N, C-alpha and C positions, 0 to 999 in steps of 0.2 A: 878232813879226810879227802884223799884223791881216790875216787872209786873207779878209775879206768881199769884197775885190776882188783875187783871187790874181794877176791879170795886172799889177797895179800895186802890189805889196807893197814896202815899204821898211823899213829898220831903224828901229824905233820907239823903242826904248830899250835900254840895256845896263847891266850892273853888273859891274865888274871885280873879280876876286878871284884874284890871281896864285898864291897858294900851293897851291890845291887841285887835286886830280885828281878831277873830278866823277864820282860813281857812281850817283846816283839823284835824281829830282825828282818832287814831287807838288805840284799847284796846286789849292788849295781856298779859296773865299771871299776872293779878292783877295790871297792870300798864297801864295808859292812856298816850299816846303820843299826845300832842296837839300843833299844829302850830298856833302861834299867829300873823300871818301876818308879820308886820314890826318890831316885837320885838323878842320873844324867842320861842324856842321849849321846852315846859314844859314836864316834866316826873312826873306824879301824881300817887302816891301809893293809889290804891283803894281797898286794902285788907280789910279794914274796911270801907264799903261804907258810914257809918254815919260820918266818920272823914277823908275824903280824904286829903292827905298831899303832899306837894311838896317833891319828892325824889331827884330831880335834875333838871337841865335845861341846855340847850345849849344857851349860851349868844348871845346877839344881835350884838356883835362886828363884823362889816363887813358883816352882814347878814340882808337882808330885803326881805319881801314878800315870806316867807317860804311856800312851798306847796308840794303836791305829796309825802307825807310821806309813806315810806315802812319800815316795821320792819321784820327782818329775824333773829330769835334767838336773839343774843345780838348785832346785827348790825342794825343801823338805817341809812336809806338813804333818802335824801330829795333834792329838787331843790330850787333854789332861782333865781328869775327873772333876777337880775342885776349882779350876781357874779358866778353862776354856780351850780355844783353838789357837794354835801357834803356827806361824809361817816363817821359815828361815831361809836365807840365801847361804848356800854352802859352796859357792864357786871357789872360795878360798877356804879350804878344809880346816886350816889351822885357826881360822877366825870366823866362825859362823856368825852371821849378822841377822838379828831379828828384824823382820819386815813388818810383821803385824801380830796383834793379839786381840782376840775378841773374848771378853770376860763372861762367857756363858758357862754355867755348870753343865758338864757333858757326861752323859751316860750313852756313849756312841755304840751303835750296833752295826752300822754300815757306813762306808765312806768311799767315794769314787771321784775321780777327776775326768771330766769330759769336755772337750772343746774350750779349755781355759776356764772352766767353771768347776768349783769344788762343791760337791753335794754331800751333805752329812745327814744321816738319819739318827736322831737322838730319841731314846725311849720316851723321855718326858717332854722335851721341847719340840719334837716333830722334825720338820724339814728346815735345814739351814743351808743357804746357797751363797757362795762367795764368788765374785768375779776376780780371778787371779791372773788375767791377761797382762796386767802391769803389777808384777810382784811388789814393787816399791810402793804401790798405792792400791792395794786390793780393796775391793768394794763389797760391802755387805749388801746383797741383793734382796734377801728375805730371810726372816726367821719366823716360820709359819708353824704355829702350834696346831698340828693336824686335828687332834681330837681331845687334847687335854692329857693324854697318856698313851703309852704302849705303841708308838711307831716302831716298825720292825725291820723293813727292808725296802730296797728300791731297785729298779732296772729301767732300761731305755728301749724304746722302739721308735725308729725314725726321729721325728722332732718332738717326741712326747716323753714325759717322765711318769713312771708308774710307781706309786708308793702303796705299801700295804700296812695296815694298822690293826692291832689286835682288838680294838674297840669298835672301829668304824668300817673296816673292810678295805676296799681298793679305791685309791684316788688317782685320777689321770689329769696331768697338768701340761699344757702346751709350753714348751721351753721359752717361746717368745713372750709368754705372759707370766713368766716366773716371778716378776716383781710384784704381781698381785695374785698370789696363788689362791686367794679366796675365790677368784673367778675360775676355779677349776672346771674343766669341761665335763667331768663325770665323777660321780661318787655313788657307790651302791649301798653303803650303810649296812652291809650284812655282818660285818664284824668278825672278830676272832681269826684274822689272817696273820700268818707268821712268816711266810716266805713266798717269793715270786721268782719264777724262772721263765724267760721269754725265748721262744724259738720261732723264728720267722714271724708270722702274724698271729701266733698262738701263745697265750699266757697260761702257765700252770701255777696255781695259787694254792698253797697249803694252809689249811685252817688248823688252829691249835686244838680243835676238838676231833681231829682225825679225818676231815673231809678234804678231798682234792677237787678244786674247781678248775675247769678248762674253759677259757674264753677265747673267742675270735676278736682280736683287737685291731683288725685292719681298719675299721672305722672307730677311732678312739672316742668319738662323740656318742656313739651308740654301740658299745661292745656287746657282742651277743654271747650268751652263755651256751656253749656246746653241751655241757653236761656237768654233773657233780657225782662223784663216787665217794661213798662213806666207808672209811677204812677202820676208824677207831684208833685211839692212841695218839701219840705225839709224833708227827712226821719230822724226821731229822735231816734227811738229805733227799734231793731230787736230782737225778741224772737222766738226760734224754739221749737216746741213741736210736736213730731210725724212727720207726713207728712205735717204739716202746719207751715207757717211763719206768725207771728203776728208782726205788726209794726204800728207806728203812724206817721202821716204826718202833719207837722205844717200847720195849716190853712185848713186842709181837714178832719182829723178825724182818726179813728181807722180802720185798714184794716186787713183782713185775706186772705192769699194766699194759695191755694191748690197746694202743690208741689209733690203730689203722682206720677204725670207724670212730672218728673223733666225737661224734654225738652219742656213741655207745661204748665208752671205755669199759674194759673188762679185766678183772684180776685173773690172770692166766696161771700164775705161779706164785707161791709163797713158801718160805722156809721158816718153820716155827723154831726160833732160836731163843736162848735165855734172855733175861730182862735187859742186860746191858749191851744190846745190839744197837749202836747209835751212829755208826759210820761205815762206809765201804768205798772202794774205788774199783773202776773197771779198767782192765788192761787186756787188749785183744778180745778174745772170746771168753774171757773169764772175769768173774766178779769176786773180789776179795773182801769178805764181810767180817768186820771186827766185832768180837764179843769180849768185853773186858774180863769176864769171869773165866773164859776158857781159852780163847785163841782166835786164829784166823781160819774161817771156813772158805774154801775155794769152790766156786760153782762154775760149771761149764754152761755158758749162756748162748752158745752158738745157735741153739734152737730155743728161743725164749719161751716157747710154749711147752717145753719139756726139759727144764733144767735138771742137772744132775750134780750131786755133791761129788766133786772129783778128788779133793784133797783137804787136808787139815794140817795146820801148824800150831802146836801148843804154845800159847803166848799169853798166859794169864796176866792181866793187868795192862794189856796193850792199850796205849793211848792214841797212837796214830800210825798210819802206814803210808809210805811213799814208794812208788814203783818206777824204776827206770831200767831199760835195757835188760829185762829178764831177771832183775834183782829186786827183792823187796827189802826195804829198810824199815824195820819195825821198832818203834820207840816204846820202851817199857821203863817208866821212871825209876822203879826200884832196882832194876838190874842193868839197864843201859840200852845200847843200840844193838839190835839183832840184825844180822844180814843173812838172807835166805835166797838160795838159787831157786827161781821158779820157772826155769826154762822147760822143765817137765812139770806142769801144774799138778798132775795127779800124785806126784811124789816130791814135794818141796824139800830141798836139801839144805840143812843148816850148814852155814859156813863158819861163822864165828860171832861172838858177842864182845862188844867193847863194854867192859864192866865199869861204866861211868855213871854213877848215881846222880839223881836230881837233874837230868837233862830236861829242860823246859820245852825246847823246840828244836827241830832240825830244818835246814834250808838247803836245797840242792841248787847249784848254779854251775853250769858247765860240767866239768868232771870233779867238782869239789863238793864235799858235804861240810856244812858249817853247823856247829851245835852250840847252843847257849844253855847255860846251866842256871838253875833257879837262884843259886847264891854264890857260885864259885868262879864263874868267868865264861870264857869263849874259847872254843877249840876248832881247829881244822885238822881233819884226819885224812891220811893218804894210805 
């Protein structure tokens, strides 16, 4: 779809690929890289959106359940649950060339590329680091089993890597010492951490039991705990804006925490929403909070200490929401893609629905919307 005129969007092009169960999509430089689950990684040329065509593909031989696709210039990296980590050279799209394969069973939850290093957090295997500065000869730096189970997320601050683990807590590793991660510079062994977000020299760490820990990480050798606030429930998202921390808690709702006094964080607002509140996004002075049972709640957060419910859009079953240029694109798998004008947030205006069932994911790039379907193929809508 071309959403330069969201009120008059039409299906621009499509590419049918029946066998696949689509699991991921990345669009870069007029090419869409689409993981088809148990089949292939497709490379689709979308230079002409009305006639997308297959430029190449990475065949399914020995590959199942492709996910976690990353594209860095002409290098494609992905993981496969049963057989490991794959790196391909796609400089010639018609003939992708395998550069490397590491036969690790992967249950990957986080993957990042930083300074020619590939960092993978795997639930059971922990931290896997590869040097990909020479893609033809990538080097396994470490495969460090952090705790035996439940590695969850990673982030960076200066020259240090921060990992959180649901059994053992937070680990801090100097990147220069990554070859011997056992010599980590810090481990708190508190456990039950599931997410980490770093802003400046402050780390916000979500615990799976509902606690939010706030750390001063300026000195990674001796990180100081500013505070811990107990919220209860499972923290699903953390978004930082100014001195405020916005988050959602499954089964409890949408919370705002005042962190202006970092050693005394305070819950200043919360909205009690139904059980399936598990995601939100912030656009301007408004938070759009998704509840799968009812729809999108729109809160005015211009004054975080006194938020107001400004609007509501009924969207039962909403799976995700993406906002761009005063338009909300709401994905509801059973009914399709809903487009809503939110230029007046107190009165969201329905524009149209594209009744395309089984959309698995949408991806916005430039003025185009790319949609992949669970079983039917790939579409571009204008």
